[in-house]
C-alpha positions as CSV (number, residue, x, y, z in Angstrom):
1,M,54.0,250.3,259.2
2,W,56.9,251.1,257.4
3,N,56.4,249.2,254.5
4,C,53.0,250.5,254.2
5,V,54.8,254.3,254.1
6,K,57.2,252.8,251.2
7,A,54.7,251.6,249.3
8,L,52.8,255.0,249.7
9,V,55.8,257.1,248.7
10,I,56.4,254.9,245.7
11,V,53.0,255.2,244.5
12,T,53.0,259.1,245.0
13,L,56.2,259.4,243.1
14,S,54.9,257.5,240.2
15,F,52.1,259.7,240.2
16,L,54.3,262.8,240.2
17,F,56.5,261.4,237.6
18,C,53.6,260.6,235.0
19,V,55.0,256.8,234.7
20,E,53.6,255.1,231.9
21,P,53.7,251.5,231.2
22,G,56.6,250.0,229.7
23,F,59.5,251.7,228.2
24,S,58.8,252.1,224.5
25,A,58.9,255.0,221.6
26,R,56.4,256.6,220.2
27,Q,57.3,254.5,217.2
28,N,59.1,251.6,218.0
29,P,62.0,250.9,215.7
30,P,62.9,247.3,214.9
31,P,66.4,245.7,215.6
32,I,68.6,245.7,213.1
33,G,68.0,243.4,210.3
34,G,64.5,243.9,210.4
35,G,61.9,242.2,212.1
36,A,59.1,242.7,215.0
37,S,60.3,245.6,217.6
38,M,61.7,244.3,220.7
39,P,59.6,243.9,223.8
40,T,59.9,247.2,226.0
41,F,61.8,247.6,229.3
42,A,60.0,246.4,232.2
43,V,59.6,248.9,235.3
44,D,59.1,246.5,238.0
45,P,61.4,246.7,240.4
46,P,62.8,243.6,241.9
47,I,61.2,241.9,244.9
48,S,62.9,243.9,247.9
49,T,62.8,241.0,250.0
50,G,66.5,240.1,250.1
51,V,67.7,243.2,248.6
52,T,70.6,244.6,250.6
53,Q,69.7,248.1,251.6
54,L,72.5,250.6,251.4
55,T,73.1,254.3,252.1
56,A,74.2,256.2,248.8
57,K,77.5,256.4,250.3
58,Q,77.7,252.8,251.5
59,Y,76.7,251.9,247.7
60,A,79.3,254.1,245.9
61,E,82.1,252.9,248.1
62,K,81.1,249.6,247.1
63,L,80.7,250.2,243.3
64,I,84.2,252.0,243.3
65,T,86.0,249.0,244.4
66,L,85.2,247.0,241.6
67,P,86.6,248.7,238.1
68,Q,89.8,246.2,237.1
69,A,92.0,247.5,234.2
70,A,92.2,244.3,232.8
71,E,88.3,244.4,232.2
72,L,88.5,248.1,230.8
73,R,91.8,246.3,228.4
74,R,89.4,243.7,227.4
75,W,86.4,246.3,226.5
76,H,89.1,248.1,224.5
77,D,90.1,245.1,222.3
78,V,86.1,244.1,221.9
79,L,85.3,247.6,220.6
80,T,88.4,248.6,218.5
81,Q,88.4,245.1,216.3
82,E,88.0,247.3,212.8
83,P,86.7,250.9,211.8
84,H,83.4,251.4,212.4
85,V,81.9,254.5,210.8
86,A,78.3,255.0,210.9
87,G,76.3,253.4,208.2
88,T,79.2,251.0,207.4
89,P,78.9,247.2,207.5
90,G,81.7,247.8,210.6
91,D,79.0,249.8,212.5
92,L,76.3,247.0,212.1
93,R,78.9,244.5,213.6
94,Q,80.0,246.8,216.2
95,I,76.2,247.5,217.4
96,E,76.0,243.6,217.7
97,R,79.2,243.5,219.6
98,L,77.7,245.8,222.0
99,K,74.3,243.9,222.3
100,Q,76.1,240.8,223.0
101,S,78.2,242.7,225.8
102,F,75.3,244.3,227.4
103,Q,73.3,240.5,227.0
104,S,76.7,238.9,228.7
105,L,76.6,241.2,232.0
106,G,72.5,240.0,231.9
107,L,71.0,243.6,231.4
108,E,67.9,243.8,229.7
109,T,69.0,244.9,226.4
110,R,67.4,246.4,223.0
111,V,68.4,247.5,220.1
112,E,66.7,250.8,218.6
113,T,67.5,251.5,214.9
114,F,67.3,254.7,213.1
115,R,67.6,255.6,209.4
116,A,69.4,258.7,209.1
117,L,71.0,261.1,205.9
118,L,75.0,260.2,206.4
119,A,77.7,260.4,203.9
120,K,80.2,258.5,202.5
121,P,83.9,259.6,200.8
122,I,84.4,258.8,197.0
123,G,87.0,260.3,195.9
124,A,89.5,263.3,196.5
125,T,92.0,264.9,194.8
126,L,94.9,268.1,195.8
127,E,97.3,269.4,193.9
128,I,99.4,272.4,193.6
129,I,100.1,274.1,190.0
130,D,102.8,276.5,189.4
131,A,102.3,277.9,186.2
132,G,105.8,278.9,186.3
133,E,106.9,275.3,186.3
134,V,104.8,274.4,184.1
135,N,106.2,277.4,181.1
136,Q,109.7,276.0,182.0
137,S,108.8,272.6,181.2
138,K,107.6,273.5,177.9
139,N,110.5,276.0,177.1
140,T,112.8,272.7,177.8
141,N,111.0,270.0,175.8
142,T,110.6,268.1,179.2
143,S,108.2,264.9,178.4
144,S,106.6,265.0,181.7
145,A,102.9,266.0,181.4
146,R,102.9,266.4,185.4
147,K,105.7,269.0,185.5
148,G,104.8,271.7,187.6
149,I,102.1,269.8,189.3
150,L,102.3,268.6,192.6
151,S,99.8,266.1,194.4
152,L,99.6,266.6,198.0
153,A,98.3,263.5,200.5
154,V,95.0,263.5,201.4
155,G,95.3,260.5,203.2
156,E,97.8,259.1,206.4
157,K,100.7,256.8,205.6
158,N,100.4,253.1,206.8
159,L,102.5,252.8,209.7
160,L,105.0,249.7,210.4
161,E,105.0,250.3,214.2
162,D,101.1,249.6,213.9
163,P,99.7,247.4,211.5
164,A,96.0,248.5,212.2
165,T,96.7,251.7,210.2
166,A,96.8,249.1,206.8
167,H,93.2,248.3,207.3
168,P,91.5,248.3,204.1
169,D,88.3,250.4,205.6
170,L,90.3,253.1,206.5
171,S,89.9,255.8,203.9
172,Y,91.4,259.0,203.3
173,G,90.8,262.2,205.3
174,W,87.5,263.6,204.6
175,N,84.7,265.6,206.0
176,A,81.2,264.6,206.2
177,Y,78.2,266.5,204.0
178,S,81.2,268.4,202.0
179,G,79.8,269.6,199.0
180,N,80.9,268.2,195.9
181,G,83.5,270.0,193.3
182,D,86.2,270.3,190.8
183,I,88.0,273.5,191.3
184,T,91.1,275.2,190.4
185,A,91.7,278.4,191.8
186,D,94.0,281.1,193.7
187,V,94.4,280.4,197.6
188,V,93.9,282.5,200.7
189,Y,95.3,282.0,204.0
190,A,92.3,282.8,206.5
191,N,93.7,281.4,210.0
192,Y,91.1,279.3,211.7
193,A,88.2,280.4,209.7
194,T,86.5,282.5,212.3
195,Q,83.8,285.0,211.3
196,E,86.7,287.7,213.0
197,D,89.2,286.2,210.7
198,F,87.3,286.6,207.3
199,A,86.1,290.1,208.8
200,T,89.9,290.8,209.2
201,L,90.5,289.7,205.5
202,Q,87.8,292.3,204.3
203,S,89.2,295.1,206.1
204,L,92.7,294.6,204.6
205,G,91.0,294.2,201.0
206,I,91.4,290.9,200.3
207,D,88.7,289.0,198.8
208,V,87.8,285.2,198.9
209,T,85.4,285.2,196.2
210,G,85.9,282.3,194.0
211,K,89.1,281.4,195.6
212,I,90.1,278.4,198.0
213,V,90.1,279.3,201.7
214,L,93.2,277.7,203.6
215,A,92.4,277.6,207.6
216,R,93.6,275.7,210.3
217,Y,91.5,273.6,212.7
218,G,90.7,275.1,216.1
219,K,88.7,278.0,217.9
220,N,85.8,276.6,216.2
221,F,83.7,274.2,215.3
222,R,84.9,272.9,211.8
223,G,81.2,273.2,210.1
224,Y,81.3,277.0,210.8
225,K,84.9,277.4,209.1
226,A,83.0,275.8,206.2
227,R,79.6,277.9,206.5
228,F,81.9,281.3,207.1
229,A,84.0,280.4,204.1
230,Q,80.9,279.7,201.9
231,E,79.3,282.9,202.8
232,A,82.1,285.1,202.3
233,G,82.6,283.8,198.7
234,A,84.8,281.2,198.6
235,A,84.9,278.0,196.2
236,G,86.5,275.5,198.1
237,L,88.0,275.0,201.8
238,I,90.9,273.0,202.9
239,I,91.7,272.6,206.6
240,F,94.6,271.3,208.3
241,T,96.1,270.4,211.6
242,D,98.7,273.1,212.2
243,P,101.7,271.8,214.5
244,A,101.5,274.9,216.9
245,D,97.9,273.3,217.8
246,S,98.3,269.6,217.9
247,G,101.9,269.0,216.4
248,F,105.5,269.1,217.0
249,T,105.8,272.4,218.9
250,K,103.8,270.5,221.3
251,G,106.2,267.7,221.6
252,A,107.2,264.3,220.1
253,T,105.0,263.0,217.4
254,W,103.7,259.6,216.8
255,P,105.2,257.3,216.3
256,S,108.3,259.0,216.9
257,G,108.7,258.9,220.2
258,G,105.2,260.8,221.2
259,G,101.4,260.9,221.0
260,W,101.1,264.5,218.7
261,A,100.4,264.6,215.6
262,N,102.8,264.0,212.8
263,D,102.8,265.7,209.3
264,G,100.5,263.5,207.5
265,C,97.5,263.3,210.6
266,I,94.4,264.1,209.7
267,Q,90.9,265.3,211.4
268,R,87.8,263.7,209.9
269,G,84.6,265.2,211.1
270,T,81.3,266.2,209.9
271,L,80.3,269.7,208.9
272,N,76.8,270.0,209.7
273,T,75.6,273.3,211.2
274,L,72.2,272.8,210.7
275,P,69.9,274.6,213.6
276,Y,69.3,271.3,215.4
277,P,71.0,268.1,216.1
278,G,69.9,264.5,214.7
279,D,69.2,263.7,211.3
280,P,69.1,266.3,208.8
281,G,66.2,265.4,207.3
282,T,63.9,264.7,210.1
283,P,64.2,267.6,212.5
284,G,62.1,267.3,215.9
285,V,60.7,263.4,214.5
286,Y,62.2,260.3,214.9
287,A,63.7,258.9,211.9
288,S,61.9,255.8,211.4
289,D,61.9,253.9,207.9
290,N,58.6,255.5,206.7
291,V,58.8,259.0,208.3
292,L,58.2,262.0,205.8
293,R,61.7,263.6,205.2
294,E,63.1,266.8,204.2
295,D,64.1,266.9,200.7
296,P,68.3,266.5,201.0
297,N,68.8,269.0,198.1
298,Q,66.9,271.7,200.0
299,L,69.2,271.0,203.5
300,D,71.3,274.1,204.1
301,L,74.4,271.4,204.1
302,P,77.7,272.7,202.5
303,R,77.5,273.5,198.8
304,I,81.4,274.2,198.2
305,P,84.1,271.3,198.5
306,V,86.1,270.8,201.7
307,Q,89.0,268.7,202.2
308,P,91.7,268.1,205.4
309,V,94.6,267.4,205.7
310,G,97.8,267.4,207.5
311,Y,100.4,269.8,208.0
312,A,102.9,268.5,205.5
313,A,100.4,269.1,202.7
314,A,99.4,272.7,204.1
315,G,103.2,273.5,204.4
316,A,103.7,272.9,200.8
317,I,101.1,275.5,199.8
318,L,101.9,277.8,202.5
319,A,105.8,277.6,201.4
320,R,104.6,278.7,197.8
321,M,102.4,281.6,198.5
322,K,103.9,285.0,197.7
323,G,101.6,287.6,198.9
324,P,101.6,289.8,202.3
325,S,102.3,288.0,205.5
326,V,99.7,287.6,208.3
327,P,98.5,290.6,209.9
328,D,99.1,289.6,213.8
329,P,101.4,287.0,215.4
330,S,98.3,285.2,216.1
331,W,97.9,284.4,213.0
332,Q,101.2,282.6,212.7
333,G,101.4,278.8,213.2
334,G,103.9,276.4,213.9
335,L,105.5,275.6,210.5
336,N,108.9,276.8,210.1
337,L,107.8,279.3,207.4
338,T,106.2,282.9,206.8
339,Y,102.7,282.4,206.8
340,R,100.9,284.9,204.3
341,L,97.9,285.6,203.1
342,T,97.6,285.0,199.5
343,G,99.5,283.2,196.8
344,A,100.9,284.7,193.3
345,S,99.3,284.9,190.0
346,D,101.1,282.2,188.7
347,F,100.0,279.8,191.7
348,K,96.9,277.9,191.9
349,V,95.3,275.0,194.0
350,H,93.5,272.2,192.3
351,L,90.6,270.6,194.8
352,A,88.0,268.0,193.8
353,V,85.9,266.3,196.4
354,E,83.2,263.9,195.7
355,Q,81.0,262.4,198.5
356,Q,77.5,260.6,198.4
357,R,74.8,261.3,200.8
358,F,72.6,258.5,201.4
359,I,69.7,257.3,204.0
360,G,71.7,254.9,206.4
361,A,70.7,252.2,209.4
362,S,72.4,252.7,212.6
363,A,71.2,252.1,216.0
364,N,71.2,252.6,220.1
365,V,72.1,250.2,222.0
366,L,70.5,250.2,225.6
367,G,70.7,248.0,228.5
368,M,68.5,248.5,231.7
369,V,69.5,247.9,235.1
370,K,66.1,248.4,237.5
371,G,65.9,250.4,240.5
372,W,63.9,248.2,243.6
373,R,62.8,251.0,245.4
374,R,62.4,253.9,242.7
375,P,62.4,251.7,239.5
376,E,60.1,254.7,237.5
377,E,63.0,257.3,237.9
378,V,66.3,256.7,235.7
379,I,69.6,257.8,235.4
380,I,70.8,257.4,232.2
381,V,74.7,256.8,231.5
382,G,75.7,257.3,227.9
383,C,78.3,257.5,225.1
384,H,78.5,256.9,221.4
385,H,79.8,254.1,219.7
386,D,80.4,255.0,215.9
387,A,84.2,256.6,215.2
388,W,85.7,257.7,212.1
389,G,88.3,254.8,212.0
390,Y,89.0,252.6,215.0
391,G,88.2,254.6,217.2
392,A,90.3,254.1,220.1
393,A,90.2,257.3,221.9
394,D,87.1,258.8,220.2
395,P,84.8,257.3,221.5
396,C,86.0,254.4,223.0
397,A,88.0,255.9,226.0
398,G,84.9,256.5,226.8
399,T,82.5,253.4,226.0
400,I,85.0,251.1,227.8
401,C,83.8,253.2,231.1
402,L,80.6,252.4,230.2
403,L,80.6,249.1,229.6
404,E,82.5,248.5,233.0
405,A,80.5,250.6,235.0
406,A,77.6,248.3,233.4
407,R,79.9,245.1,234.7
408,C,80.1,246.8,238.3
409,V,76.9,247.7,238.7
410,T,75.3,243.9,238.1
411,E,78.1,242.3,239.6
412,L,76.7,243.8,242.8
413,T,73.1,243.1,241.5
414,K,74.4,239.3,241.9
415,Q,75.1,239.8,245.4
416,G,71.6,241.3,246.0
417,I,72.7,245.0,246.2
418,W,70.9,246.8,243.5
419,P,70.6,250.5,243.1
420,E,67.3,252.2,244.7
421,R,66.7,254.0,241.2
422,S,67.2,252.5,237.6
423,I,70.2,252.9,235.7
424,L,70.1,252.9,232.0
425,F,73.2,252.3,229.9
426,A,73.1,253.9,226.5
427,A,75.4,253.2,223.1
428,W,74.4,255.8,221.0
429,G,74.8,255.7,217.2
430,A,76.1,257.8,214.5
431,E,77.1,260.8,217.1
432,E,80.0,261.9,215.0
433,F,77.5,262.9,211.8
434,G,75.7,265.4,214.1
435,I,74.4,263.6,217.1
436,I,72.3,262.0,215.5
437,G,71.6,258.5,217.6
438,S,70.6,260.3,220.9
439,T,68.9,262.7,219.4
440,E,66.5,260.4,218.0
441,W,66.0,258.4,221.4
442,V,65.5,261.8,222.9
443,E,62.6,262.7,220.3
444,A,61.1,259.1,220.2
445,H,61.2,259.1,224.2
446,D,60.5,262.8,225.2
447,G,56.6,262.6,226.0
448,E,57.2,259.1,228.1
449,M,60.5,259.7,229.6
450,A,61.3,263.1,230.1
451,G,59.7,263.8,233.8
452,R,61.4,260.3,234.9
453,I,65.0,261.1,234.0
454,V,66.7,262.3,237.0
455,A,70.2,262.6,235.5
456,Y,71.9,261.6,232.4
457,V,75.7,261.3,232.2
458,N,77.9,261.5,229.3
459,L,81.4,259.8,229.1
460,D,82.1,260.7,225.4
461,M,86.2,260.3,224.8
462,A,86.2,260.2,228.5
463,A,89.8,258.7,229.9
464,M,92.4,260.4,228.0
465,G,94.6,261.5,230.9
466,P,94.8,261.6,234.8
467,N,93.1,264.9,235.0
468,L,89.2,264.7,235.9
469,S,87.0,267.0,234.7
470,M,83.3,267.5,234.9
471,S,80.8,270.0,233.2
472,L,77.5,269.9,234.2
473,T,73.9,271.8,234.9
474,P,73.9,273.7,238.0
475,E,71.8,271.8,239.9
476,L,74.2,268.6,239.9
477,T,77.4,271.1,241.4
478,A,77.1,269.6,244.8
479,V,76.3,265.8,243.8
480,A,79.1,265.9,241.4
481,T,81.6,267.3,244.4
482,N,80.6,264.7,246.4
483,A,81.2,262.0,244.0
484,A,84.5,263.3,242.9
485,A,85.6,263.4,246.5
486,L,85.0,259.6,247.2
487,V,87.4,258.8,244.1
488,P,90.9,258.3,244.4
489,A,92.9,260.4,242.1
490,A,94.6,258.1,238.8
491,G,97.8,256.5,239.9
492,N,97.4,258.2,243.7
493,S,95.5,256.5,246.1
494,A,96.7,259.4,248.6
495,A,95.0,262.3,247.0
496,T,91.3,262.3,245.8
497,A,90.1,263.3,242.2
498,L,88.5,266.2,243.6
499,D,91.8,267.4,245.2
500,V,93.3,267.2,241.5
501,M,90.1,269.3,239.9
502,K,90.7,271.8,242.6
503,K,94.5,272.2,241.8
504,N,94.0,272.1,238.3
505,K,91.1,274.4,238.0
506,N,91.5,277.9,236.4
507,S,88.2,280.1,237.1
508,D,86.2,280.6,239.6
509,S,84.0,277.4,239.4
510,L,85.0,274.0,239.7
511,F,83.0,272.8,237.0
512,G,82.3,273.7,233.3
513,I,79.2,274.6,231.6
514,L,77.5,271.8,229.6
515,G,77.4,273.2,225.9
516,G,77.4,271.2,222.5
517,G,79.3,268.6,220.6
518,S,78.3,265.4,222.2
519,D,75.3,263.2,223.1
520,H,73.9,265.5,226.3
521,V,72.5,268.0,224.1
522,G,69.3,266.4,223.4
523,F,68.7,265.9,227.0
524,V,70.2,269.1,228.2
525,C,68.5,271.6,225.3
526,R,65.4,269.9,224.4
527,M,64.3,267.6,227.5
528,V,65.8,269.7,230.1
529,V,66.9,267.2,231.9
530,P,69.9,267.4,234.7
531,S,73.0,266.2,232.8
532,I,76.9,265.8,233.4
533,A,79.7,265.0,231.4
534,I,82.8,263.4,232.9
535,S,86.0,262.9,231.1
536,A,89.9,263.2,232.0
537,G,92.5,264.5,229.9
538,G,96.1,265.7,230.3
539,S,98.0,262.9,227.7
540,Q,100.7,264.3,225.6
541,G,99.7,264.0,222.2
542,T,96.5,263.7,220.1
543,S,95.1,261.1,217.2
544,Y,91.9,263.3,217.3
545,H,89.5,261.5,214.6
546,S,92.4,260.1,212.3
547,N,93.6,256.5,211.1
548,Y,96.1,256.8,213.8
549,D,93.4,256.5,217.0
550,T,94.3,252.8,217.7
551,T,94.8,251.1,220.8
552,A,98.3,251.2,219.9
553,W,98.4,255.1,219.8
554,Y,96.2,254.9,222.9
555,R,98.4,252.6,225.2
556,A,101.7,254.7,224.0
557,T,100.3,257.7,224.8
558,V,97.4,257.7,227.5
559,G,99.0,254.5,229.3
560,E,98.9,250.8,229.7
561,D,97.9,250.5,233.0
562,Y,94.1,252.3,232.3
563,E,94.3,254.4,235.3
564,P,92.4,257.4,233.8
565,A,89.6,255.0,232.8
566,I,89.7,253.5,236.1
567,M,89.2,256.7,237.5
568,V,86.2,257.8,235.0
569,T,84.6,254.6,235.7
570,R,84.7,254.9,239.2
571,A,83.4,258.8,239.4
572,T,80.7,257.8,237.0
573,L,79.9,255.1,239.3
574,S,79.8,257.3,242.5
575,F,77.7,260.0,240.8
576,A,75.2,257.5,240.1
577,A,75.2,255.7,243.4
578,L,74.3,259.4,245.0
579,M,71.6,260.0,242.7
580,S,70.4,256.5,242.9
581,N,70.5,255.7,247.0
582,Q,69.2,259.1,248.6
583,S,65.3,259.1,248.9
584,M,65.3,263.0,248.4
585,L,67.2,263.6,245.1
586,P,70.4,265.6,245.5
587,Y,70.0,268.4,243.6
588,Q,70.9,272.1,244.8
589,F,69.7,275.1,243.1
590,E,71.9,278.3,244.1
591,E,74.2,277.8,241.5
592,F,71.4,279.0,238.8
593,G,71.5,282.3,240.8
594,R,75.1,282.6,240.9
595,I,75.8,281.7,237.4
596,G,72.5,283.6,236.1
597,L,73.8,286.8,237.8
598,Q,77.2,286.4,236.3
599,S,75.3,285.8,232.7
600,L,73.5,288.9,233.2
601,D,76.5,290.9,233.6
602,E,78.2,289.8,230.4
603,L,75.0,290.3,228.2
604,T,74.6,294.0,230.0
605,Q,78.1,294.6,228.7
606,R,77.2,293.3,225.2
607,A,73.9,295.6,224.8
608,Q,74.4,298.1,222.2
609,T,72.0,300.6,223.9
610,D,70.9,302.1,227.2
611,Q,67.7,300.9,226.3
612,D,68.7,297.4,226.0
613,K,70.9,297.6,229.1
614,L,67.7,298.6,231.2
615,E,65.9,296.0,229.4
616,I,67.9,293.2,230.5
617,E,68.6,294.5,233.9
618,T,64.9,293.7,234.9
619,L,65.9,290.2,235.4
620,R,68.6,291.2,238.1
621,P,66.1,291.4,241.0
622,L,64.6,288.3,239.8
623,L,67.9,286.3,239.7
624,M,69.0,287.9,243.4
625,L,65.5,286.5,244.8
626,L,66.5,283.3,243.3
627,R,69.6,283.1,244.4
628,S,68.5,283.9,248.1
629,R,65.5,281.6,248.1
630,A,67.5,278.5,246.6
631,H,70.1,279.1,248.9
632,L,68.2,278.5,252.4
633,I,66.3,275.5,250.7
634,D,69.3,274.3,249.7
635,A,70.5,274.9,253.6
636,E,67.4,273.3,254.7
637,I,67.8,269.9,252.5
638,L,71.1,269.2,253.4
639,K,70.2,270.0,257.2
640,N,67.1,267.3,257.1
641,S,68.1,263.9,256.7
642,F,64.6,262.9,256.6
643,I,61.8,265.0,255.4
644,E,57.9,263.2,256.4
645,P,56.1,261.4,253.3
646,R,53.7,264.3,252.7
647,S,56.0,267.1,253.0
648,Q,58.7,265.1,250.6
649,Q,56.1,265.1,247.9
650,R,55.5,268.7,247.9
651,V,59.2,269.2,248.0
652,Y,59.8,266.5,245.0
653,L,57.3,268.1,243.2
654,G,59.0,271.5,243.6
655,M,61.9,269.9,242.3
656,K,60.6,268.8,239.1
657,K,58.8,272.2,238.5
658,F,62.5,273.6,239.0
659,I,63.8,271.6,236.8
660,K,61.4,272.1,234.0
661,A,61.0,275.7,234.7
662,F,63.5,277.0,231.9
663,H,61.3,274.3,229.7
664,D,59.6,276.4,226.9
665,P,58.0,273.8,224.2
666,V,57.7,276.7,221.8
667,G,61.4,276.9,221.6
668,L,64.2,279.4,220.9
669,P,62.7,281.5,218.3
670,D,65.4,280.7,215.1
671,R,66.1,277.4,216.4
672,P,62.6,276.0,217.9
673,W,64.4,272.5,218.4
674,Y,66.0,273.9,221.1
675,R,63.8,274.4,224.3
676,N,65.9,275.2,227.2
677,L,65.6,279.0,228.1
678,W,68.7,278.8,230.2
679,V,71.2,277.1,228.4
680,A,71.5,276.0,224.4
681,T,74.7,275.5,222.0
682,D,76.3,278.7,221.1
683,P,74.8,279.3,217.4
684,S,78.2,280.2,215.8
685,D,80.3,277.8,217.4
686,S,78.2,274.5,218.3
687,Y,80.8,273.4,221.2
688,S,80.7,276.2,223.8
689,P,77.4,277.1,225.6
690,S,75.2,279.8,225.3
691,L,73.5,281.2,228.3
692,F,70.4,282.7,228.3
693,P,70.2,282.0,224.6
694,M,66.9,283.9,223.6
695,I,68.7,286.9,225.0
696,R,72.0,286.2,223.5
697,D,70.6,285.6,220.3
698,A,68.5,288.6,220.2
699,L,71.8,290.7,221.2
700,Q,73.5,288.9,218.3
701,G,71.3,290.1,215.5
702,S,68.7,287.3,215.7
703,N,65.5,288.3,213.8
704,H,63.4,288.4,217.6
705,A,62.7,291.2,219.3
706,L,65.0,291.9,222.8
707,A,61.8,292.9,224.7
708,N,60.6,289.4,223.8
709,A,63.6,287.4,224.9
710,V,63.6,289.1,227.8
711,S,59.9,288.6,228.8
712,R,60.1,285.0,228.1
713,T,63.3,284.5,230.3
714,G,62.0,286.4,233.1
715,A,58.5,284.1,233.0
716,A,60.8,281.3,233.2
717,I,62.9,282.5,236.4
718,Q,59.3,283.1,238.0
719,R,58.3,279.7,237.3
720,A,61.5,278.8,238.9
721,L,60.8,281.1,241.9
722,S,57.3,279.3,242.2
723,A,59.2,276.0,242.5
724,L,61.1,277.1,245.4
725,E,57.9,278.2,247.2
726,L,56.3,275.3,246.8
727,M,59.7,273.3,247.9
728,Q,59.7,275.7,251.2
729,T,56.4,274.7,252.1
730,G,57.4,271.2,251.9
731,L,60.9,271.9,254.0
732,Q,59.1,274.4,256.7
733,P,62.5,275.7,257.9
734,T,62.4,276.4,261.6
735,D,64.0,280.0,261.1
736,A,60.6,281.3,259.5
737,S,62.0,285.1,260.1
738,T,64.9,284.7,257.6
739,W,62.3,283.9,255.0
740,Q,60.4,287.3,255.8
741,E,63.7,288.9,255.9
742,I,64.2,287.9,252.1
743,H,60.7,288.8,250.9
744,R,61.1,292.4,252.6
745,E,64.4,293.3,250.7
746,L,63.6,292.0,247.5
747,P,61.2,292.2,245.2
748,R,58.0,290.0,245.6
749,V,57.3,287.7,242.5
750,P,54.2,286.4,241.9
């Protein structure tokens, strides 16, 4: 009888989650090197006979005993053999290494290629031209034609302490998608080059038109530094790593006894600020070989030349500037000199940048472990594989956890212990150029997979210190808490990772809100999939996006023991197990109401007029009702260890409808790629989250009306409330009077 019930539930869930046969894209991409497309992943579960059936906690407890430091170190050695920038031969070899690693574990493996608009450096020059020294040279008949011209370093030094830094494939520092140009101009220091910083310069009467802006990394995404400088009329931009942010003021530098950025360390990175992630030329469409692409010359990518440097080069410029000192102490960096806003009449900077934009190939590498009871529901664990150099920290401190988690899951399958839901391990390509690989996968598989993915886990640059942290979408709050409670803290088996998280928390919430900047964006902001980013920080140093991001730096700075990586792998396995082996998905929904009301308070404060405030406040009773209903439903789900199959169907359908309640296929008015009315990336930052993004965009001067934004957001909240009502009919709480009380005190929503 029980087997019949199980079969009925599986069939019913397959229908509810719109399962389609196979696991294929709308356009199946060929594997690297061409040829026929790879066979699709099967979704048939292994035969249940002989499968060891475990509770979610039992499965988690078994998994977290398996990660090993030696294995993580081995994965690290495999993945950091050479630089592997997206679109290069090293990238293609990295893809092959990942494919072989997945296959060696017994995973069903496929490689999905894509072709995207990438960039590569051709040449760069940065010089100081001091006219006074040039004139002095002429007066004294000095024979040197270079007198008065000082060449500044645009690349890092090779280190005797780390022979890997001499690899011939390592280039000088560069920012992908920089404009090409050769200019000589005055220089203006613009602090972090935020919109507020440029407004401050304007208020001081300092015009950057036709000048080279010098700005430090931090506060906002580097691409917006370029965009804001260009919009202000600048002819070029130099971005430097300041010691106050990540250099000697933080501690000893690399390799002189510490891990912080030395004076030549250069942060690379993309400048792409298009209103969508992924391949710049194929928004919303899978980037296959024969897809119709946007004209590259018409894309809104930077037109001015942009060059990153270390703080030695920046200091040489700042030391020669003679203009007014900075207007505020927050503009003063960590160099031992007075930061000034402008140069002098006889002081100029020569900046030349040449890059080539091209259509390059990369790929996503995928490995599947099929669930034995609910194979049609999928948990995805992902991390990108491309880097700006060796990538020992970014991304490989996460990629090694991905591979080790896959090894642990497959190790248990050899003992007959399988996950109940399928787990897909994904190594994404070309993330560093603008979250390209995962976005293309989402665009290709949205139709068949959006309703089947029950959670996405992101591990980008994940194991960087002893302090575990998680950012997530609200429905995963409870399961993430429970997962962290099962994991020992790094290097301290007497405490749990959750204990450390509680000790280190610096806000009213234990968890962060997912914003932008990594591969979760497509899943959260377009597919509207419950997602979590798991990471650990706290090590004393940074080699971010530099040529010094090697295993030598990592092992000296983060540690030889790989304790942070063990902890992150355990947290990943614990979360995946709790998501996999519970018959009822462990979502909880009250946090949507709590966070939504907090966000509403902030939006009301941002409103410029009383009418706008009143418009926004119409959402408050809906969110109060959402919070109250969700609180009771969450409690009922926790209280009911077993829900009979017919009721379970209604609860499942209600959960599915709630998860997709904020999905809007029309998308945000000015950013239609983004389809989540709950959260999107901040349009002026790219890293930060924007809650109720359509309303926030309207308040920030978007072209669409606030009333329309409130109306569509309100409709999404009403859909969520309807989903809660559907769950209520399945749970049938014993205290029906409590529901009636809520309905009496708060507005009824149709």
